[in-house]
C-alpha positions in Angstrom: -83.1 8.4 -60.9 -79.8 9.0 -62.3 -79.3 7.5 -65.7 -76.2 5.6 -66.7 -74.1 7.5 -69.0 -73.6 5.4 -72.1 -73.2 5.6 -75.8 -76.2 4.3 -77.6 -77.3 3.9 -81.3 -80.7 5.4 -81.8 -82.5 5.7 -85.1 -83.2 9.2 -86.5 -86.7 10.6 -87.2 -86.1 10.1 -90.8 -85.9 6.4 -90.3 -89.4 6.3 -88.8 -90.8 8.5 -91.4 -89.2 6.9 -94.4 -88.8 3.3 -93.3 -89.5 2.3 -96.8 -86.6 4.2 -98.1 -83.3 2.6 -98.2 -81.2 4.5 -95.7 -77.6 5.3 -96.1 -75.1 4.2 -93.5 -74.4 7.8 -92.3 -77.9 8.7 -92.0 -79.4 5.6 -90.4 -77.5 5.6 -87.1 -76.2 8.5 -85.0 -74.1 8.4 -81.8 -75.3 10.4 -78.8 -73.1 11.2 -75.6 -75.2 11.4 -72.4 -74.0 13.4 -69.3 -72.8 11.3 -66.2 -75.4 10.4 -63.6 -75.6 11.4 -59.9 -74.9 7.9 -58.8 -71.3 8.0 -60.1 -70.6 11.4 -58.6 -71.6 10.2 -55.1 -69.5 7.1 -55.5 -66.4 9.0 -56.4 -67.0 11.5 -53.5 -67.3 8.6 -51.0 -64.1 7.0 -52.2 -62.3 10.2 -51.9 -63.5 10.7 -48.3 -62.5 7.2 -47.3 -59.0 7.5 -48.9 -58.5 10.9 -47.2 -59.5 9.4 -43.8 -57.2 6.4 -44.3 -54.3 8.7 -45.1 -55.0 11.1 -42.2 -55.6 8.3 -39.6 -52.8 6.0 -40.6 -50.1 5.7 -37.8 -47.1 8.0 -38.2 -43.5 6.7 -38.0 -42.0 6.5 -34.5 -39.3 9.0 -34.0 -36.2 7.2 -32.6 -32.5 7.8 -31.9 -30.4 6.0 -34.4 -26.8 4.9 -34.0 -24.6 3.9 -36.9 -22.4 0.9 -36.1 -18.8 1.9 -36.7 -15.4 0.2 -35.6 -13.7 1.9 -32.7 -11.9 1.3 -29.4 -13.7 -0.1 -26.3 -12.4 -0.1 -22.7 -13.6 -1.7 -19.6 -12.9 0.5 -16.6 -13.4 0.7 -12.8 -14.6 4.2 -12.1 -14.0 5.7 -8.7 -13.2 8.9 -7.0 -9.6 9.6 -5.9 -7.5 12.1 -4.0 -4.0 13.3 -4.7 -1.4 13.4 -1.9 2.3 14.1 -1.5 4.2 10.9 -1.9 6.7 11.7 1.0 4.9 13.6 3.6 6.7 14.5 6.9 4.7 15.4 10.0 7.0 17.3 12.3 6.0 16.8 15.9 7.2 18.2 19.2 10.0 15.9 20.4 9.7 17.0 24.1 7.3 18.7 26.4 7.8 22.5 26.6 6.8 25.9 25.5 6.8 26.3 21.7 7.9 29.6 20.3 5.9 31.1 17.5 6.5 29.4 14.1 7.2 32.0 11.4 6.8 29.7 8.5 3.6 29.6 6.4 2.1 27.1 4.1 3.9 27.2 0.7 7.3 28.3 2.2 10.3 26.4 0.9 12.5 24.6 3.5 15.8 22.8 3.1 17.0 19.7 4.8 18.1 20.2 8.5 16.6 23.8 8.5 15.3 24.8 11.9 11.5 25.1 11.5 10.4 25.3 15.2 11.9 25.9 18.6 11.0 24.8 22.1 12.2 26.9 25.1 15.2 24.8 26.6 15.2 26.6 30.0 13.1 24.0 31.9 15.1 21.2 30.4 18.3 22.9 31.4 17.1 23.2 35.0 16.2 19.6 35.1 19.7 18.7 33.8 21.3 20.7 36.6 19.1 19.0 39.2 20.0 15.6 37.9 23.7 16.4 37.9 23.5 17.6 41.5 21.7 14.3 42.5 24.4 12.3 40.7 27.1 14.1 42.7 25.2 13.5 45.9 25.1 9.7 45.3 28.7 9.6 44.5 29.5 11.3 47.9 27.2 8.8 49.7 29.1 5.9 48.1 32.3 7.3 49.3 30.9 7.7 52.8 29.8 4.1 53.0 33.5 3.1 53.7 33.4 4.8 57.0 30.7 2.5 58.2 32.8 -0.6 57.8 34.7 -2.1 61.0 38.4 -1.3 61.2 40.9 -3.9 60.3 42.4 -3.9 63.9 39.0 -5.1 65.3 39.0 -8.0 62.8 42.6 -8.9 63.7 41.8 -8.8 67.5 38.8 -11.1 67.0 41.0 -13.5 65.0 43.6 -13.5 67.8 41.0 -14.2 70.4 39.9 -17.2 68.5 43.4 -18.5 68.3 43.9 -18.1 72.1 40.6 -19.8 72.8 41.5 -22.7 70.5 44.9 -23.1 72.4 43.1 -23.1 75.7 40.7 -25.7 74.4 43.6 -27.9 73.4 45.1 -27.5 76.9 41.8 -28.3 78.5 41.5 -31.4 76.4 44.9 -32.6 77.5 44.1 -31.9 81.2 40.8 -33.8 80.8 42.6 -36.8 79.3 45.1 -36.8 82.2 42.3 -36.4 84.8 40.3 -39.2 83.1 43.3 -41.5 83.3 43.9 -40.7 87.0 40.2 -41.3 87.8 40.1 -44.6 86.1 43.3 -45.7 88.0 41.7 -44.6 91.3 38.6 -46.6 90.5 40.7 -49.7 89.9 42.6 -49.2 93.2 39.3 -48.7 95.0 38.0 -51.9 93.6 41.1 -53.8 94.8 40.9 -52.2 98.2 37.3 -53.3 98.6 38.2 -56.8 97.7 41.2 -56.9 100.1 39.2 -55.3 102.9 36.5 -58.0 102.4 39.2 -60.7 102.8 40.7 -58.8 105.8 44.0 -58.3 104.1 44.0 -54.5 104.7 42.6 -52.3 107.3 39.4 -50.3 107.0 41.4 -47.1 107.0 43.4 -48.2 103.9 40.1 -48.9 102.1 38.7 -45.5 103.0 41.9 -43.8 101.8 41.5 -45.5 98.5 37.9 -44.4 98.3 38.9 -40.8 99.1 41.5 -40.9 96.4 39.0 -42.2 93.8 36.6 -39.4 94.8 39.3 -36.7 94.4 40.3 -38.1 91.0 36.6 -37.9 89.9 36.4 -34.3 90.9 39.6 -33.5 89.1 38.1 -35.2 86.0 34.9 -33.1 86.3 36.9 -29.9 86.7 38.9 -30.7 83.5 35.6 -31.4 81.6 34.2 -28.1 82.7 37.5 -26.3 81.6 37.2 -27.9 78.2 33.6 -26.9 77.8 34.5 -23.4 78.8 37.3 -23.3 76.2 34.8 -24.5 73.6 32.3 -21.8 74.6 35.0 -19.2 74.4 35.9 -20.3 70.9 32.2 -20.1 69.8 31.9 -16.7 71.3 34.9 -15.3 69.6 33.9 -16.9 66.3 30.5 -15.2 66.6 32.2 -11.9 67.3 34.3 -12.4 64.1 31.3 -13.2 62.1 29.5 -10.1 63.3 32.5 -8.0 62.4 32.7 -9.6 59.0 29.0 -9.0 58.4 29.4 -5.4 59.4 32.2 -5.3 57.0 29.9 -6.5 54.2 26.7 -4.6 55.3 27.6 -1.4 53.4 27.8 -3.3 50.2 24.0 -3.3 49.7 24.1 0.4 50.3 26.7 0.8 47.5 24.6 -1.4 45.2 21.5 0.7 46.0 23.4 3.9 45.4 24.9 2.6 42.2 21.5 1.5 40.9 20.1 4.9 41.7 23.1 6.5 40.1 22.4 4.5 36.9 18.9 5.8 36.8 20.0 9.4 37.4 22.6 9.1 34.6 20.0 7.7 32.2 17.6 10.5 33.1 20.5 13.0 32.7 21.3 11.6 29.3 17.7 11.8 28.2 17.3 15.4 29.4 20.5 16.4 27.7 19.3 14.8 24.5 15.9 16.6 24.9 17.7 19.8 25.5 19.7 19.3 22.3 16.4 18.5 20.4 14.6 21.8 21.3 15.7 23.0 17.9 13.4 21.1 15.5 14.8 20.7 12.0 13.1 19.7 8.7 14.0 16.1 7.8 14.0 16.9 4.1 13.8 19.7 1.6 10.4 20.6 0.2 7.5 23.0 1.0 5.4 23.6 4.1 2.1 21.9 3.4 0.3 22.9 6.6 1.2 24.7 9.8 -0.7 22.9 12.6 0.5 25.0 15.6 1.7 28.5 14.6 1.2 30.3 17.9 3.4 30.1 21.0 2.0 27.7 23.5 2.8 24.8 25.7 3.0 21.5 23.8 3.4 17.9 24.8 5.8 15.4 23.2 4.3 14.0 20.0 2.0 16.9 19.2 2.0 17.7 15.4 3.4 21.1 14.6 3.6 21.3 10.8 3.7 19.1 7.7 6.5 19.3 5.1 6.7 17.6 1.7 7.4 18.0 -2.0 4.2 18.9 -3.8 5.7 18.2 -7.2 6.0 14.5 -6.3 2.3 13.5 -6.2 0.5 10.2 -6.1 -3.2 9.3 -6.1 -5.2 7.3 -3.5 -8.2 5.7 -5.1 -10.6 3.6 -2.9 -12.5 1.0 -4.9 -14.8 -1.8 -3.9 -13.0 -5.0 -2.9 -14.7 -7.0 -5.6 -13.4 -4.5 -8.2 -9.9 -4.5 -6.6 -9.3 -8.1 -7.5 -9.5 -7.2 -11.2 -6.9 -4.4 -10.9 -3.2 -5.1 -11.5 -0.1 -3.0 -11.0 0.6 -1.2 -14.3 -3.0 -0.8 -15.4 -3.5 2.6 -17.0 -5.7 5.3 -15.5 -7.6 8.2 -17.0 -8.1 11.1 -14.7 -11.0 13.5 -15.3 -13.0 16.1 -13.5 -9.9 17.6 -12.0 -10.6 21.1 -13.1 -9.2 21.0 -16.6 -10.5 20.0 -20.0 -7.8 17.5 -20.9 -7.5 13.9 -19.5 -4.5 13.2 -17.3 -2.8 9.8 -17.5 -1.6 7.7 -14.6 -0.7 4.1 -13.8 -1.4 1.8 -10.9 1.6 1.4 -8.6 0.3 -1.1 -6.1 -2.8 -2.0 -4.1 -2.8 -1.9 -0.3 -2.9 -5.4 1.1 -5.7 -4.7 3.6 -9.2 -3.5 3.0 -11.2 -1.2 5.3 -14.9 -0.5 6.0 -16.5 2.6 4.6 -20.1 3.7 4.9 -21.6 4.8 1.5 -23.8 7.8 1.0 -26.8 5.4 1.3 -25.7 4.2 4.7 -24.4 0.8 3.5 -21.1 -0.6 4.9 -18.7 -1.4 2.1 -15.3 -3.1 2.1 -13.0 -0.9 0.1 -9.3 -1.1 -0.9 -6.9 1.8 -1.6 -5.2 1.8 -5.0 -2.0 3.8 -5.2 -1.3 5.4 -8.6 1.5 7.5 -10.0 1.0 10.2 -12.7 2.6 9.5 -16.0 3.7 13.1 -16.3 4.8 14.4 -12.9 4.2 18.0 -13.9 0.5 17.9 -13.3 -1.4 21.1 -12.3 -2.6 19.6 -9.1 -1.7 19.9 -5.4 -2.0 17.9 -2.3 -5.5 16.7 -1.4 -7.2 17.5 -4.7 -10.3 15.4 -5.7 -10.3 13.7 -9.1 -12.5 11.2 -11.0 -10.5 8.2 -12.2 -11.2 5.4 -14.7 -8.9 2.4 -14.2 -8.6 0.4 -17.5 -8.8 -3.3 -16.7 -9.5 -4.5 -20.3 -9.5 -3.0 -23.8 -10.3 -3.8 -27.4 -9.4 -1.9 -30.5 -11.2 -1.6 -33.9 -14.3 -3.5 -32.8 -17.9 -2.8 -33.7 -19.9 -1.6 -30.7 -23.4 -0.5 -29.9 -24.8 1.4 -26.9 -25.8 -0.8 -23.9 -29.2 1.0 -24.1 -29.8 -0.6 -27.5 -29.6 -4.1 -26.2 -32.6 -6.1 -24.9 -33.2 -9.8 -24.1 -34.9 -12.0 -26.7 -35.6 -15.6 -27.3 -32.2 -16.1 -29.0 -30.3 -14.3 -26.2 -29.5 -10.6 -26.9 -31.0 -8.6 -29.7 -31.1 -5.1 -31.1 -33.4 -3.3 -33.5 -31.8 -2.4 -36.8 -33.5 -0.1 -39.4 -34.1 -1.2 -43.0 -36.6 0.6 -45.3 -37.7 2.8 -42.4 -38.9 -0.3 -40.5 -37.5 -1.8 -37.3 -36.1 -5.3 -37.6 -35.1 -7.4 -34.6 -31.6 -8.7 -35.0 -29.8 -11.2 -32.7 -26.2 -10.3 -31.8 -23.3 -12.0 -30.1 -21.5 -9.7 -27.6 -17.9 -9.4 -26.6 -16.3 -6.9 -24.2 -18.9 -4.8 -22.4 -18.7 -1.8 -20.2 -21.2 0.6 -18.6 -22.0 2.5 -21.8 -21.2 0.2 -24.8 -20.8 -3.4 -25.8 -18.6 -4.9 -28.5 -20.6 -6.9 -31.1 -18.8 -10.1 -32.2 -21.5 -11.3 -34.6 -24.8 -10.1 -36.0 -24.1 -6.6 -37.2 -22.0 -5.1 -39.9 -20.3 -1.7 -40.3 -22.8 1.0 -41.3 -25.8 -0.7 -39.8 -28.2 1.6 -38.0 -29.4 0.6 -34.6 -32.1 2.1 -32.5 -30.5 3.4 -29.3 -33.6 3.3 -27.1 -35.9 0.5 -28.2 -38.3 0.5 -25.2 -41.4 1.5 -27.2 -40.5 -0.1 -30.5 -42.0 -3.4 -31.9 -40.9 -5.6 -34.7 -42.0 -4.1 -38.1 -42.8 -0.6 -36.7 -42.2 2.3 -39.1 -39.5 4.5 -37.6 -38.0 7.8 -38.4 -34.8 9.4 -37.1 -35.2 12.3 -34.8 
C-alpha cells in the first residue's frame, strides 16, 4: 500500500549502538523526506477530471439580441395603401349622338381652355334641323288655313235676322191668341144666356142655335191662334239652333289651332335642341392641363355620354387612402402623413385634407368584407415626382411623443405585475416590471421601470429569470 508522505524523526544507528553514550543534539535525531504515495496521486487526478467535466458540461450563456434604452421620438400611425390622383379631373364625353372623327391628341399632350379636342360630324344634325324647320313651316300654313273652315259672317247675320223675325211673329201670335181667347169667352157667356132664355121660352130655338154656332166659331179661332203661337215658338227655337250650330262651327277650328300650336311648340323645342347639338359638335376642353387618357381615339359612331378622353393638371395631385372605418374615427383633418414605397428613397410628406362622409364595402385579400373610408390628402410639396394613379404606402400620424424612452414591442411580455421586460445585469437576465405609455406596432414608450442606458432583451421567448446571457 501507498505510504503517507510525512516527516518523521528516526534515531540513527549510532544511537542503538552507543546508547550509553551521551548523544549530541545534531547526531541524535535526523529528518528524512519520504516520496508521496499513490493514494494522493489518484485523488488529485480524480479531482482534476471532475473539475474538467464540470467546466465542460456547464450551460453556456444564451445568445440574445440586446437593445439599449435611449430617448427618442415615437409615433402612432395608421398604415394603409394609397393612390395618387389628379385633383381636378375632367372626363370629356360625347354631347350628342353622331360619328366621331379621329382624335389626334395623345396622352401627355398639353391643352388650353376652350381648345377643340374632338369633333362629331354635324351633317346628320343639320339634316334634322332642316326637317324640323320644314315641319314648323307646314304647321304655320295649317294654322292659316284653319280660318277658311269658319262660317262666314253673312250666315251668322242671316241666322240672327231670322230669329228676330220669328220673335216678332211670336209676339203677333200671342196677341191674336189673346184676342181669340177673349172672343171665345164672350161667346161662351152668350151661349149660356141663350140656353137659359131658351129654357124659359124667352127666345126661339133658332136664336139659341145661332149663339151655340157663334161659340163654336170663336173656339176654333182660339185654337187656330194657339197653333200659330206654337208655330212661332218652334220657328224661334229652330232659328236659334241654326245660330248655335253656326257659332259652334265658328269655334270648332279653335281646337285645331290649339293642336297645331302645341305641335309647333314641340317642333320649335326640337329645333332648338338640334341647333344646340349642331353647335356642340365641336367639343372643347373645359380647362387647361394635359391629356391624361384618350378613351376613344379612332373614328366611330358614338352615343351621347360616351367618354372620349380625360384632361387634368398632373402637377395638382392628391392622394386617396382607404382605411378601416374603426381607424378612420381616429384620423382628423390636418394630421401629418409620411409617404413611403413610392419608388424613391426619401419620405414624402402630406397632410389629411378631409375624410369622405360615407364608407364603402371592400373585400380583403382574405375574402373578408370590410367597411372602409377614403381619406383625401394633399402633398406638402406639390412638386412631387409622381403621376396620376401611382401606388404609395402611407403612415398617417394620429399621435406622437418626443424624447421618450422606448423599447421594442417584441421585448414586452405579460407578468404578474402587468407588463415586464428582461434587462441584463452582470450577464444575467433580470425580470423588470415597466409602465407603458404610447405604443405602436413596433415600439412602446416606457413611462416607468427603465432608465436610459439599460439593456433589454429584444426577444425573450426562451429566456428565464437569472439565465446567463450573451449578446449576439
